[in-house]
N, C-alpha and C positions, 0 to 999 in steps of 0.2 A: 448496458446495465451498469459499468463503473459512476461512480459519484465524480462532480467535480472537484470536489476536497481529494478523492483519493487522487486522480491527475494532477491534479496543482502537487500532489506529496512526491507522487514520483517525479515529477520536474526538478522538485528540490532536490530528493533523494542523487538525480543525475548531475545534477550540478556539484552535488557535496563529493559525488565519487570521484571529482577528478580531481580533490584536493591530494596532499599526499595524506597517508597514513593517520598522522598525528594532529597532524593541523583541523584547529577548527574555526570556526565562520560564525559572524552573528547574524540573526534574523535579516539587519536591515539589509546587509549587504545580498543575501540568499532571494530575498523578496525584490529586491531592484533587479537582479540579472534576470530573475524568471519572474517578473512582474507582475507580481503578487501581492495583496494588502499584508501590509507589514505583521500586525497584529493579529491578523489570521493565521497568519502562515506561522507568526511563531507559539498560538495555542495550539495547532495541529501537532507543531513538531517538540512539544513538551509530553503530548500524549502519545506520541511515538517514543519518545525517552522514557517514559512509564513501563511502556510495552517491551524496551531492550533493543529497537529497534535502529535507533541513535543513540549517541551522549550527548549530553548538557553540559559544558562546562563552564560554570564563572569565573569571573576575573576578569584581566586584564588580556590576556588572548582567550579568552572564552568564548562560546558561542557552540555550533553543532558541528558533529561530525558523526560519520556511519561507526555503528558499535560493530560490526563484524565486518569483513571485508565485501567485496561488492557482490562477490559468486555466492556468499552467506545469507543475503537476504532477496527473497523474492517476491514479486509482485504479491502472491497470498499475505506474506508476512504483512504488508503495508495496508491492504484493505481489509483483510481481517480487524486490523488494532482501529479502524476505522470507521466501520460498518458492520451491520449484524450479516456475517456471512451466511451465518447457520438459516436464514429467511429464505436461501436458495435450497433448502432442502422439504418448502413446505411444497405442499401440492398446487400447483400452479391454478385450478380450478377453485381451489381455497377450503381444500375439502381435508386439511389438515394433513398428515404425511401420507402421503402414497407408497404403497411397494405393488411388486408384482401379482401378487396375491388380492391387493385390493385397487386397482388402477383404475385411476379417472380417463376421460375419453383423451385427456393431452396428455397422460403420463410417458407413453414410450419416446413420443415426440421430444418433451420437456427434459424429459430424463437423458437424450443425446446431446442438447445444448447446453445444460448445466452440467454436464459431466467434461467437456469438451472446454467449458467457460473455466471451471474449478483445476481442469489441468493446465490448461495457459496459465493459469496465474501463480500456481504450483513450479511450474516450470521455467519461466521465467524469470531470470534474475535481474538486477541494476546492472550486473557484468554484461548480460548478454544485450540490453538494450546499448549500454554506453557503448557498445563496439559496431551499430550498426550507425 
């Protein structure tokens, strides 16, 4: 369910989480360390900067750093900034929004999976991943 872009971004933020809090790192160094295309990663990190997940600093000691502490950034924050998370609320069978009163044939099973996935993203932080 998670895109390659989101996985790449999570790896980049895990790498940034190892830096001292006020230190920034250029996209070239980040890309090299996580083996990612530099231009693509730069665009993705700029997008996250607009969402307030990372800070983009210009100048001699410029680059990217985490905007909040590691524990303040959930996987949901990252994925939601890059993907249309709201699409997971739609009916699995394509019937629009399902509900208990107007459920499709897959509603109960899909609802369990959707909730578990959303809860995983919301409850997993960069800090918890960096400890493993």
